[in-house]
N, C-alpha and C positions, 0 to 999 in steps of 0.2 A: 290358285291351285287348279290343276287340270280337271279334277273330278267335279269342282264347282261349276266350271264352264260347261261340262257335259250335262250335269243335272239341270242347269238353267235352260237347256235346250229341250229337255224332256218334260212332257205333260204327265206328271206323276199319276193323276187320277185316271187318265186315259190308259196309261201303262198298266196300272193295277186292274182296271176293267178287263183288259186283254188277258191277264193272268187267270181270271176265273174261267175263261174259255179254253185255256191251254191244258193239254195232258202232258204230264211230266213223268219221265222215266229216269230213275236214279240208278246208276250202275256203279258198283264199288263194293268195298268190303263191308259186310254187315257185322258190326262189332258189338259185343256186350261188354261194357266197361264195369269192372268190379272194384268198388272202393271199400277200403277197410279203415275205419275211424277208431282212434284210440289214443292212449297216452304212452309216451316213451320216457322211461325213467333211467334206463341204463343201456349200455352197449354189450352185445354178446361177447363172452370171453373166447368163443371158438372162431369168430370172424368179425370183422369191423362192420356189423350191421345192428340197427336198433332193435331192441326187444319191445314189441308193442303189446300193451294190455288192451285187447280189442273191446270196444264199447258197442260198436254197431257196424253193420255192413250194408252196403247198398249197391244195386245193379241198375245201370242206366244204358239207354241206347247210345252207341257211339258210331263213328265213321259214317258210312252211307245210310245206315239205319236211322241215325240221328237227323241227317239231312232230309230223308223221306218223311220222317215224323214232323219236322219243323215246317216243311212247305205245305203240309195239309192244312186246309182251313175251310170255312164255309163255302161250299160250291166248288171247291178245288178237287180235282181227281188226279190220281197218279198211282205209281207203283214202284216196286223195287225188284231188281233181278239179282239173284245170287247164283254163282256157278260153284258147284261142289265137285271136287275132284278127289278121288281116292288115290292114295299113294301106294 
């Protein structure tokens, strides 16, 4: 596979060492994912959608916000940019 040939040529420890010196700027949509957890026991009579008995809700970073969060580690620095436009 092509990716194996590429990885064989890369010194992983050296590459990771360079990451700690890099500054990273993530540009993209900063998204807040909203999850609704529950049980579905019937379909709505008004429309073909499930009726959910909500048990819990959770909100997690999504999109570029998730990427920015995931690349941060010990000694790593970076930031995120969000452009806000009024309509």
